[in-house]
N, C-alpha and C positions, 0 to 999 in steps of 0.2 A: 504494500500500500504506500502510495506517495505522500498521503496526508498523515504525517506523524502524530498530529494532534488527535486525529480520529482513533488511531491505534492506541494512544495513551488513554483516551477516554474509555476504550473498551477494556483496559486493564483494571479499571477501578481506582479509587482514591481521589484526592483533590489535587488539581493542577493550579499552581500559583502563577500569575501573569503580571506583567508590567505594561502600563499604558505608554505609547509613543505619541505625545501630543505635539511635539515641535516639528514633525515632518522632516527630520534630518537623518539621513542614512548613517552618518558617523555616530550620532548619539544612540541610535537604535542598536548599532553594531556593538558599541561599548557595553550596553546593557546585557547583550547576549554573551559577550566575552567574559563578563563578570558574573555570570551565573543565572541571569534571567532568561531562561530557555524559551518561554512563550511570551510573545509581544503582541499586544492589541494596538493596531494602528487606529487612531480615533479620527475617523472621517466625519464625525458629527460635530465635535467641538474643537478638534485639533486643527493645526495649520495644514494647508495644502489642498491640492486637488488630486484627481485619480493618478496622473503621471508622477506626482510627488510620492504618492503612496506606493506605486510600483517600485520606484527607486529605493524607498525604505525597505520594502519587502525583499528586494534582491540582496540588500546588505544583511538583513536578518538571516535569510536562508543561507547565504555564503558563509556566515559565521556559525552555522549549525543550529539555528533557532527555528521556531515555528511561528507562523503569522496568522493572526486573526484580524479581519478588517471590520470595524464598525462603520457601516454605511451611514451617510447623512440622512437617508430616507429609504423607504421601501418601494420606490418607483420602479416600474418595469425596465425603463431605460438605464437607470443607475445600476441595477442588478446585472443586466445583460453585459454592460460595459466592464464591470468589475470581474465577472466570470471570464470574459474573453481575455482580459489582461492577466489572468492566471491565479486569481485568489480562489481559495477552496474552503476557507472557514470564515463565517460571517456572524455578526450581530446586527439585527435589523431593529431600529428604534421604534418606539411608540406604536405598537400593534395592540389595538384595543378591542377588536371584534373578531369573530370567526371569519367573516367575509374578508377582512383585511389579511388574516392569516392564510386563508386559502389562496388569495391573489398573490401573496408573497411567495408561498411555496411553489405555486405554478410557474412563477417567473424564473425560478432557479432550475427548471427541468425542461429538457427537450420534449417535443411531442413523441408519443402520446401521453407521456407522464405530466406534461406541462405545456408552456407556451414560449419557451426560450427561443429566440431567433437563431437561425443556423448560419455559422460561418466557421465551423470547426477546423477546416484544413488550413486556415490562414491566421489563427489567433495564438497568442502566447499560451493560453490555457491548454492547448493540445500539443505544446512544445513545437509550435509552428508546423503542425500537420504530421509529426513523426509518430504519433500515437493513434493507430488506426481504429482502436476501440473506444476512443475518447467520447464521442457523442453517444454511442449506443450504451455504454456501461460505465466507463471510468469517471466521467463527469458527475454522475449520480452517486456512484459508490464512494467517491472521495469527499463528498460534500459534508460539511458540518454546519448546521443552521441553527442559530439561536435567535429567538424572538424576544424582544424586550418588553417586560411587564413593568410599566412605570406610571400607571394612572389608575385611579380607583375604578374607572370603567373597565380596564383590563382585568382587574381582580374580580369584578362582578361577572365577567364573561369568560373567566379562565377555564371553566369546565368545557365550554365549547371550543375555545382556542386550543387547549391541550389535546383535544380529540382529533385534530387535523393531522393526517398522516404526513410524515416527512420532517417533523420538528425534532431536533436532537436535544435541545436544552431550552428552558425558560430562563432568561437573563433578567433578574430583578434590578431595576434602577431605583434604589431606596431614596435617594434625594428627591427625584421627581415624583415618586410615589407619595412621599411625605408632603411635598408642595401641593399636589393635587387634592390632598385631604385637608388642606389649610394649615399645614405645619411645616412651612419652609424652614430648612436648616434645623429641624427638630426631629431627627430620625428616631430618637429614643422615646418620643412621646408614646404613651400606651396605645393610642389609636393606630399609630403607624406600626408598632410592634404587632398588634393584632392583625393588621393587613398582611404583614410579612408571614405570620403564622398561617393565615388562610391560603396564601400562595403556596407555602411549603406543603400543607396538607393536601391541596388540590393536585399538585404535581405528584405527590406520593401515590394518590389514588390512581392516577393515570400512568404511573411507572415511567415518568419523564424526569430527566435530570434537571438540576438547578445550577445557575451561575449567578454571580453578583459582584459587587465591589465591596471592599472591606470598609466597615464603618457602622454607624448607628448602634454603638455599644457592642458590636460583634467583631472580634479579632480573628486572626487566622485559625486558632485552635477551636474557637466557638463554631465557626463556619464548617470546619472539617468534621466536627462532632455532629453537626446537623445534616451532614451528608452532601454538602455542596460539591459539585464536580469541578468547577472552575471559579477562581476568585482573582479578580484584577485588583491588586491591593496597593500598588505604588505607581507613580508616573514621573516622567523625566523632569517636568517643570517643578514639581514639588521637591524632588530630590535636589535640584539645583538651588531652589530657594532655601531649603533646610541647610544645605552645605554652606551657602553664602552667609546665612545668619550665624551658623555655628562658628565659622572661621572668624567672622567679625567679633563675635563675643569672646573668642579666645584671644584675639588681638587686644581688645579693650581690657581684658582681665589678665594680661601678661604680667610677669613679675616686675616689670618696670613701673607698673601702675599708671602708665599713660601711653596712649598710642602715638606712633610717630607723627610729626606734624605733616598735615596735608593728606592724611590717609583718606 
């Protein structure tokens, strides 16, 4: 199997991932080289467009990492272009109804399984036509598809959404979910925690895996214990901010008691 992420998901356990927000191949490669094997390229809130993300993906894969692309939306055109450019693992944001879920799943698959437009012999996804079984089998077999549950409407409709064939994981967006319930930046509010529990219980009933971001009073160990299959817990911007602040604090608290003039 060419999709190492799908193979790892089949093995069980929790996969820890880092977000690539800056759209920079070197930054993403550094993350992989220093142990973050799975990188989520954030096409929804991060920097860049499709060709920037392809460049980042090439750097990740060359360093031995695995790539997930969070799309900016679930439009048919966006999905088709990302597939043609070689992405295999996806997060699709803001899917709130069964009809939306069905439309998204269909966009990822060639007929008769779906409605993906055909250009298999000339796209990067098929290694430029060198994989003769790409359109018939491999494109479907290698796909990892996560639909994002990040609104109270999605929670209400999750039984129907989770019953759509072809979804690998439900990805909970806890910040947006909290905001949709009137609790922006208060993920630990009891109402938000109750919504998270409802999502977890519904996914368990349907036998579908869960993914999320770290936060809301839940750390790596908590999410692993709850059975989450993928957790995106850190991002390049926050790492840079944290390091800059820590280094400045070390400078200001150095033994001399004063930072050099002009720092």
